C-alpha positions in Angstrom: 114.1 82.4 91.3 116.8 84.3 89.5 116.2 85.4 85.9 118.2 84.0 83.1 119.6 87.5 82.7 118.8 91.0 84.0 118.1 92.4 80.5 115.1 90.0 79.9 112.0 91.7 78.8 109.0 90.3 80.7 105.2 90.5 80.5 103.0 89.7 83.5 99.5 88.5 82.9 97.4 88.1 86.1 94.1 86.2 86.1 92.7 88.2 89.0 89.5 86.1 89.3 91.5 82.9 89.7 93.9 84.4 92.2 91.1 86.0 94.2 89.1 82.8 94.6 92.2 80.7 95.4 93.4 83.2 98.1 90.0 83.4 99.6 89.2 79.7 99.6 92.6 78.6 100.8 93.5 81.4 103.3 90.5 83.8 103.6 92.9 86.6 102.6 93.5 88.9 99.6 96.4 88.8 97.1 99.2 91.4 97.5 99.4 92.3 93.8 102.3 94.7 94.4 104.4 91.8 95.9 103.3 89.5 93.0 104.4 92.0 90.4 107.7 92.7 92.1 108.5 89.0 92.3 107.3 88.4 88.7 109.5 91.1 87.3 112.5 90.3 89.6 115.0 92.9 88.4 114.1 92.5 84.7 112.6 95.0 82.3 108.8 95.1 82.6 107.2 95.5 79.1 103.6 95.1 80.2 101.6 94.0 83.2 97.9 93.2 82.7 95.3 92.2 85.3 92.2 90.5 83.9 89.2 91.4 86.1 85.5 90.6 86.2 83.0 93.4 86.8 80.4 92.1 89.2 79.3 95.6 90.2 80.2 95.0 93.9 80.9 98.0 96.1 84.7 98.0 96.3 85.6 96.8 92.9 86.3 100.3 91.4 88.8 100.9 94.3 90.4 97.5 93.6 90.7 98.3 89.8 92.3 101.7 90.6 94.7 100.1 93.1 95.8 97.7 90.4 96.4 100.6 88.0 98.4 102.5 90.7 100.6 99.4 91.2 101.4 99.3 87.5 98.9 96.9 86.0 96.8 97.7 83.0 93.3 96.3 83.8 91.1 94.6 81.3 87.6 94.0 82.4 84.5 91.9 81.5 81.1 92.0 82.9 79.8 89.0 84.8 77.1 87.3 82.7 74.1 85.8 84.4 72.1 83.3 82.3 68.4 82.5 82.5 68.9 79.5 84.6 70.8 81.6 87.2 74.3 80.4 86.3 77.0 82.9 86.0 80.0 83.0 83.8 83.0 85.2 83.1 86.5 84.2 82.2 89.4 85.6 80.4 90.9 82.4 79.0 90.7 83.4 75.3 91.6 87.1 75.9 94.6 86.3 78.1 95.8 83.6 75.7 95.6 86.0 72.7 97.4 88.7 74.6 100.2 86.2 75.6 100.6 85.1 72.0 100.8 88.7 70.7 103.2 89.8 73.5 105.4 86.7 72.8 106.9 88.5 69.9 108.1 91.4 72.1 109.3 89.7 75.3 111.7 87.1 76.5 109.5 85.8 79.3 105.8 85.7 80.2 104.7 85.3 83.8 101.2 83.8 84.0 99.6 84.5 87.4 97.0 81.8 87.5 96.6 78.2 88.5 94.1 77.4 85.7 95.0 74.3 83.9 93.3 75.7 80.8 96.5 77.6 80.1 98.7 74.4 79.9 98.5 74.3 76.1 99.4 78.0 76.0 102.5 77.4 78.0 103.6 74.7 75.6 103.0 76.9 72.6 104.9 79.9 74.1 107.8 77.7 75.0 107.9 76.3 71.5 108.1 79.9 70.3 111.2 80.4 72.5 109.5 82.4 75.3 110.3 81.5 78.9 107.0 80.8 80.8 106.8 81.3 84.5 103.7 80.5 86.5 102.8 82.1 89.9 99.8 80.8 91.8 98.7 78.9 94.9 100.1 75.4 94.7 97.0 73.6 96.3 94.7 75.1 93.6 97.1 74.9 90.7 96.9 72.4 87.9 99.9 70.0 88.0 99.8 70.0 84.2 100.2 73.8 84.2 103.2 73.5 86.6 104.8 70.8 84.4 104.3 72.9 81.3 106.0 76.0 82.7 109.7 76.7 82.9 109.3 77.7 86.6 106.7 77.9 89.3 106.4 80.2 92.3 104.0 79.3 95.0 102.1 82.4 96.3 101.1 80.6 99.5 103.6 82.6 101.6 102.7 85.6 103.8 104.7 87.9 101.5 102.0 87.5 98.8 98.9 87.8 100.9 97.2 90.7 102.7 
């Protein structure tokens, strides 16, 4: 996937929860976030890379968050909420969307690393604003509407994106 031009300014927004669950349910493996970031930027100017994470207070999560920072991602975290009936909820849909809309004024392309179809409308909006939208995720767990709404799609199902 060559960029439109090497001087493009790009932002990478990674829905870590979505990628984690997809990689584990499809392949029982972890995502190589370094390889994802390298492919997402692809010889362009990285303006910002943000990984949206959920704090579940599991033993290895701090190490994971630090590893993301070492790779070059800024991490934004939310606590996992448990409701009285035992259900759990945590998502970054609104936060990621607001960041994308804000960053759109400062970049030529936004790479959404998620397969969540809730971001389809965001893709259409960003493209209407003149921003190139690229989606990177696992094809079997990616919304067809999201793929259709993006300018390009990269399937992360290859070994080069998994650990």
